[in-house]
C-alpha positions in Angstrom: 9.2 32.4 -20.9 5.6 31.4 -22.2 3.2 30.2 -19.7 2.4 26.4 -19.9 -1.3 25.2 -18.6 -1.7 21.4 -18.3 -5.1 19.8 -17.9 -5.3 16.1 -16.3 -7.7 13.8 -17.9 -9.4 12.8 -14.6 -10.8 9.6 -15.9 -7.8 8.6 -17.8 -5.8 9.1 -14.2 -8.8 7.1 -12.6 -8.1 4.3 -14.8 -4.1 4.3 -14.1 -4.8 4.3 -10.4 -7.1 1.6 -10.3 -5.1 -0.8 -13.1 -3.9 -4.0 -12.5 -0.2 -2.6 -13.2 -0.7 -0.3 -10.3 -2.1 -3.4 -8.3 0.9 -5.1 -8.9 2.9 -2.4 -8.2 1.4 -1.9 -4.6 1.4 -5.5 -4.0 4.9 -5.8 -4.6 5.7 -2.9 -1.9 3.4 -4.2 0.5 4.7 -7.6 0.1 8.3 -6.6 0.7 7.2 -4.9 3.9 5.5 -7.9 4.9 8.4 -10.1 4.6 10.4 -8.0 7.0 7.4 -8.2 9.6 7.8 -11.9 10.6 4.9 -14.3 11.9 1.7 -13.2 12.4 1.0 -10.4 9.9 -1.0 -10.6 6.5 -1.6 -8.7 3.2 -4.6 -7.8 1.6 -5.2 -5.4 -1.6 -8.4 -4.5 -3.3 -9.7 -1.8 -5.7 -11.3 0.6 -4.2 -13.5 3.5 -5.4 -10.7 5.9 -6.7 -7.5 3.8 -6.6 -5.6 0.5 -5.5 -5.1 0.0 -1.9 -2.8 -2.2 -0.4 -2.4 -3.0 3.5 -0.8 -4.8 6.2 -2.4 -6.0 9.3 -2.0 -8.1 12.5 -3.5 -11.2 12.3 -2.8 -12.6 15.8 -2.8 -11.3 19.2 1.0 -12.2 19.5 1.5 -9.9 16.3 -0.4 -7.0 17.6 1.4 -7.3 20.9 5.0 -7.0 18.9 3.5 -4.1 17.0 2.5 -2.2 20.0 6.0 -2.9 21.9 8.3 -2.3 18.8 6.2 -0.3 16.2 6.9 -3.3 13.6 4.5 -2.0 10.8 6.0 1.3 10.6 9.5 0.4 10.7 8.7 -2.4 7.9 7.2 0.2 5.7 9.6 2.8 6.3 7.6 5.5 8.3 
């Protein structure tokens, strides 16, 4: 069997990871997890230096307390 060598185009991969399509995909996953969390949680996304980032965080003290007691964010994301 022949040896196959694959080289990634780093700039192309970076463009893919920072694309609007990837942002939409990340936001869709984050929005699905956010819907499982309930009141007091919010979502944000941004294009970072190397890739798109989406995050869910506690926006109120009640949500922070709920997350500490029930591990809500980890359960919503799927660990």
